N, C-alpha and C positions, 0 to 999 in steps of 0.2 A: 682477579675476578675469574669466575668459572665459565667455561664454555661446555655446553652439552651437545652431544651428537647422538642421534637416534635413527632408527630405520624400521621399516616393516611393521607398522602399527596395524595396517589393514582395517582402519576404522569403518564401521558400518552399523546399520540399525540392528542387525542380527546379533551384535556383540556389545550391548549397551554398557556392560560392566567395564570393558576395556576403555571405552570413551570416557566414562566417569572417572576411571583411574588416571587417565591422561590429563583430564581437565584439573583434577586435584593436584597432580604433580606440577602442572604449569603454575598453579596458584601458590604452591608451597615451596617449590625449589627453583623453577625456571625464573620466577619473578625476581629472584636474588642474583641471577646470572648476568653475564655480559652478552651472551649470544646463544642461540639454539640453531643447530643444523639438522635438518630432516633429510635423510638420504634415500628418499623414494619409498613407494608403497605406503604412503601416508594413509591413503584410503583404499578400501578393497577394490573399488572400481570408480573411474571418473570418465564420463562420456561427454564432457564439455562444461564450460563455466556457466552456461545458461541454466544449468540444473539448479543453481542457487535461487533463481527466480520462480522455480516451479513449486507451487504450494504443497504438492504431494511428496515429491522426491527430494526437495531441497531442505525440508524442515530439519532433518537429522544433522545437517551441517551448520545450522545457525549457531548453536552454542560453541562449536569449534572455531568458527570464524570470529565470533565475538571475543572469545578468550585470547586468540592470537592477536587480534587488533588491540586489545587492552594492553597486552605485553609490549607490543610495538610502541604504543603511546607512552608507556613508562620508560622507554629507552632501550629495551632489550632488542638486540638485532636478530632478525629471523631470516633463515635461508631454507630453501626447499629445492631438492634435486628430484628430477623425474625418476620413477621406477617403472617396472613392467606393468603395474596396475594403474598408474595415474599419470601416464605420459601425456595426457591431453589437458592437464592442468595448465592454464594460461595466465596471461597478465590480469584478466578480470578477477580471478581467484586471488592472485598475488596482491593486487591492490586492495581487495576487500579485507585481507588479513594483515596487511602492512608488512609483507615479507618480500624477499628478493629471490627470484629463480636463479639457480646455479646451473652451469653446464656440467656434463658428466664426461670425463672426470674434471675436478677442480683442485688446483694446487694452492695450499694456504700456508702461511706462517703462523703457527699456533703454539703457544707455550715454549717458544724457543726451538721448535722443530718444524721441519718441512713435512707437511702431511697432505697426502693425495687422497681426496675423497671421491668415492664412486658408489653408485648403487650396487654394482657387482654383476649384473646380468650379462653385460658385454664380455665378461671374462669367462663365462660358461660356454666356451667354444666347442666343447664336445657334443653339445646338444644342437646339432646342425639344423634340425627343423625349427627349433625356437629362434635361432639366429636369423634364419630366413624370414620368419614371421616378424621379428623385431625390426629388420631392415625395411620391411614393407610398411608397417604401421608408423614408423618414425619418419617416413617421407612426407614432405609438405603436401604433395599431390594427394596422397591417401587421406591425410588428416583433413584437408580442405573438403574432399568429397564426403568423408564420413560426417563431419560437423554440419554439413549442409542438409543432412537427413533429419526428419522429425525426431524429437526426443524419444518417443516410444520405440521407434525403429532402432535407435542407438542402444537403448536399454536392453532390447531383445537380443541384439548382437552381442552385447557384453555378457549377458546371461549364458548364451550359447558358448562363448569363448571360455568362460569360467568352467563350464561343464566339460568341454573338450580338454582343458588344461588338467582338470582333476583326473580324467580318464588316462591321460598321457602319464601323469605322475605315478599312477597305480602300476604301470607296466615298465617304467624306466628304472634303471639302477640309480642309487644316490650319487655315484661317482659321475655319471653323465650330467647330473644337475648341479654339480659342484664346479668351482672354478678350475680352469686348466692351468697347470703350472707354467707352461710356456707362455700363455697369455699374460699371466701375472708378471713374469720376468720381462716380457716385451714392454708392458706398460711402465714398469719401474725404469727401464732403460730410456724410454721415450720422454720421461719427465726428470731425467738426470738424477736418478737414484734418491728419491725422497726417503726420509727417515722412516715414515710409516705410510703404508697403503691401508686405508680404513674403508670398509664397505659392509654392506648388508646382503640381502637377497637370499643367501643360501640357508639362512636359519641355523647356522652352525657356529655359534659364538666361540671365540677363542683367540689366542695369540700364536703367531707362527713366525719365529725368527728365520731369516734366510740371508744368504750372501749372494750378491749379484755382481759379477765382474770385480770382486774384491771389496765391494761396498756392503756394509752391514745395514740391512733393512728389516722391516717387520711388517707382516700382514696381520691386521687386527680386524676381526669379524664381529659385527653386532648381532644381537638376537632379535627374534620377532616377539611381539607382545601377546601373551596369553595370561597364564597365572603369574608369570614373571616376565621381566624384560631385561635384556643385557644391553646397557648403554655405555657410552664413553664419556668420561669426565676429564677435561683438559684444564689443568690448573698449575700455574707456575711452569715448570719444565717437565711435566709428566703427563702421560696419556694413560689413564686407568680405566679398566672395565668395571662397571658396577652392576649388580643385579637388583632390580626394583621388584618388590613384591606387590602385585596388583590386586590380589583377591583378599 
């Protein structure tokens, strides 16, 4: 049976073609699979599970929730890991979709290999300002205070945060926003040298063999979803990258 691993869909009302392509892929391919792992940035922004009940802002997520719940009911195992855009997804969303939330990182045995899954943003340690922001918004205290605010206030904050992020990306070098080699090695050591470290976030799909303390490992990077999407297919004893055509 096939296991699919994807990341960085950034689903939102402003990109309906990507949402429709994703829903079609769920019906035609994932429905035949054993499991689907989503490694963060599933949606462009998430300000709390209560958005699902909001008639204005929750409508765009209804087809997505319904499609995932249908797959779960068919027996496809669904997993989701938080990214830097959707770290506020909670148990309410997970239960509505029939999926399980995963910690970051998560070590699995798949296809006869030890595979360490991560969104990837924690590995971008050269971006000091982002890491400070990440630590702040991942704290239970910050999240509790944020989620206690009215939905309109949370949406306004998210819009401002996206604008600031876009401005920062315009002036930063790509190397700063990529993973740090020492951080990668440290994570592989911490998890006893898995065969594969598989992540998204950087939007730089590819395969990167490396040797750590004499152990042969590989860093596999997923792509984001636009006209195409680079995803991982784990079947039997192999982990392969595949390019989906979305348009």
